[in-house]
N, C-alpha and C positions, 0 to 999 in steps of 0.2 A: 378743373377740368383735366389735369393729367389722369387722374381716377379713371374718368369718363371715354378718354382719348386707348387707356389700357381695356376698359370692358368691351367698347367696339373692337379693338382692335381682336381680343382674346375670344368674342363672338363670332367674328366674322372669320377666323383663325380655324376654329375648331368646328365652324360649318364647313368650311372647305375641305378640312380633313377629313371630316366625316363622310363626307360625299364624292371622295377621291376616286370610288369604283366605280360611283354612278357616272360621274363625269367622263371617265376613261371607257366605259361602256359606249357614253353618247359620241363621243368622238371615233369610238370603235366602228361605229353604224353611220358614220357620215355625218356627223354634224360639223359643221364648220367651227374653228377657233374663235373667230369673233361674235357668231352666234352664242357660243358658252359663255363667253367673255361678257357679251350684253345681256344675259339672261343673270350672270350672278351679280352683273352692276345692279342692276332693276333690285334683287332680291339684296341688295345692301340698302340703295334706297330705299326700302320697305322698312327694314331695321332701323335706319337712322333718322329720315323726316319723321316720325311721331315722336322719337326719342328726342330729337332737337325741340320739336314743339311743345313736348312736356317738360325740358328741360330748362326752356325759356318761362314758360309758366309759374314751375315752382321757383325759379331763381326772382321773376317779380313779385312773387307772394314776400319771400324770404326778404327783400330788399326793401318793400313796404313795410313787414313787422321791424325789421331792424333799425330803418332809418326813421321811424315812429318811436320807438324806443330811448334808441342815442338821442334824437333830438329834443323829445320831451325832457330828457334828463338835463341837457346843454342849454334846452331853453331858446330852441333855435327853430329856422324853418327853412326849408326846400323843396327841390319837387323831390316826387318818390318815383319818377322814372329811370329806368335804366338806359345807362347813354346809349348814343349810337354804336360807338366802338364797341361795347362789352356785346349787344346785339351780333353783331357783324361778325367778331370772333367768334362768338357762340355757333352761329349757323354755319360757319367756314368752316370749325375745325370739325363741327358735326356732319359735316357733307364730304371733306375732304377723307380724313382718316379711315372711313369705312372703304372706300376707293383704294386708297393706298394696303389695307389689310388685305384687300383682294387681291390686288394686283400684282404682288411681293410672292405670294405662295403658287400663284398661277404661272408665274415665270420659272 
């Protein structure tokens, strides 16, 4: 989870840093800062939403595989579903972290 946050943060930070000149020129040409923040926010969701979806799918697959192996060795049975808390934590972290990573460099 922490590595995902660091990856998202560095991806968004490098994107904002590499486009500083472009964003400065848009501001100089009269682009409103609220529109610029909206544009960067949409771009962060373009990065984060597929990442969150793919992350949840991979987490579910690994969860099923590991539980299958562990429960077969322990001769135990349980549900292979991810808990609701883990899904909410992953989704909220995957959507909040990119927003933080773009709003801090903008200010």
